[in-house]
C-alpha positions as a printed NumPy array, in Angstrom:
array([[  7.324,  13.995,   5.64 ],
       [  6.416,  11.482,   8.304],
       [  3.029,   9.968,   8.976],
       [  1.708,  10.504,  12.5  ],
       [  3.109,   7.974,  14.93 ],
       [  5.891,   6.843,  12.596],
       [  9.594,   7.397,  12.664],
       [ 11.153,   8.637,   9.436],
       [ 12.952,   5.321,   8.907],
       [  9.736,   3.325,   9.174],
       [  8.026,   5.556,   6.632],
       [ 10.845,   5.106,   4.12 ],
       [ 10.818,   1.344,   4.775],
       [  7.123,   1.245,   3.853],
       [  7.821,   3.213,   0.669],
       [ 10.669,   0.833,  -0.219],
       [  8.411,  -2.165,   0.365],
       [  5.699,  -0.618,  -1.801],
       [  8.172,   0.051,  -4.613],
       [  9.501,  -3.535,  -4.41 ],
       [  5.954,  -4.877,  -4.617],
       [  5.2  ,  -2.707,  -7.651],
       [  8.365,  -3.946,  -9.38 ],
       [  7.658,  -7.62 ,  -8.681],
       [  6.187,  -9.703, -11.487],
       [  3.961, -11.838,  -9.27 ],
       [  0.351, -10.702,  -9.061],
       [ -1.339, -13.543,  -7.197],
       [ -2.897, -13.05 ,  -3.784],
       [ -0.38 , -15.336,  -2.054],
       [  2.578, -13.143,  -3.069],
       [  1.218, -10.247,  -1.027],
       [  2.221, -12.097,   2.161],
       [  5.86 , -11.246,   1.372],
       [  5.01 ,  -7.541,   1.775],
       [  3.364,  -7.006,   5.205],
       [  2.751,  -3.249,   4.807],
       [  1.191,  -3.789,   1.385],
       [ -0.915,  -6.629,   2.808],
       [ -2.225,  -4.371,   5.607],
       [ -3.074,  -1.658,   3.081],
       [ -4.749,  -4.229,   0.807],
       [ -6.941,  -5.492,   3.635],
       [ -7.757,  -1.946,   4.72 ],
       [ -8.611,  -0.863,   1.162],
       [-10.671,  -3.951,   0.352],
       [-12.709,  -4.032,   3.541],
       [-16.29 ,  -2.866,   3.666],
       [-16.654,   0.589,   5.163],
       [-19.271,   0.984,   7.849],
       [-19.946,   4.581,   6.901],
       [-18.931,   7.138,   4.33 ],
       [-17.028,   9.201,   6.924],
       [-13.751,   7.4  ,   6.184],
       [-14.157,   8.034,   2.472],
       [-14.984,  11.685,   3.086],
       [-11.872,  12.045,   5.264],
       [ -9.781,  10.452,   2.512],
       [-11.149,  12.843,  -0.123],
       [-10.614,  15.776,   2.226],
       [ -7.003,  14.732,   2.824],
       [ -6.452,  14.271,  -0.913],
       [ -7.909,  17.741,  -1.552],
       [ -5.541,  19.286,   0.97 ],
       [ -2.548,  17.456,  -0.526],
       [ -3.37 ,  18.406,  -4.119],
       [ -3.312,  22.152,  -3.617],
       [ -2.624,  24.718,  -6.359],
       [  0.989,  24.892,  -5.152],
       [  1.39 ,  21.152,  -5.762],
       [ -0.464,  20.905,  -9.059],
       [  2.585,  19.535, -10.929],
       [  2.862,  16.506,  -8.64 ],
       [  3.001,  13.163, -10.442],
       [  0.171,  10.661,  -9.991],
       [  2.536,   8.176,  -8.386],
       [  3.791,  10.672,  -5.801],
       [  0.232,  11.807,  -5.059],
       [ -0.878,   8.182,  -4.519],
       [  2.044,   7.514,  -2.175],
       [  1.423,  10.649,  -0.096],
       [ -2.313,   9.931,   0.219],
       [ -1.49 ,   6.321,   1.136],
       [  0.917,   7.397,   3.873],
       [ -1.409,  10.079,   5.242],
       [ -4.351,   7.678,   5.401],
       [ -2.53 ,   5.144,   7.581]])
C-alpha cells in the first residue's frame, strides 16, 4: 500500500523512521530533528488549521480505512495507515 506520489521504498523508509522514533528513549523537542519525516508530521499535526475541512477529510479517510472488513486491525496499524494516507 503506497501513498499517492510515493514509491514503495519511500513509504517503507518513513515507516522504519517512525518505528525508530517510537523506540528511542529521547522525548525532547530537539531529538525530533534526527527524524525528518516525523518532524514534518509533527509540524503538520501541531499547526493551526484554517478550517475544519482538513479534519473532516481525515475523519472521512479514517472511516473508510476502518471498515467492517478491517475491524480486527490493531490501533498501531490503524494509526500508521491513517498517517500515511493523510500525507
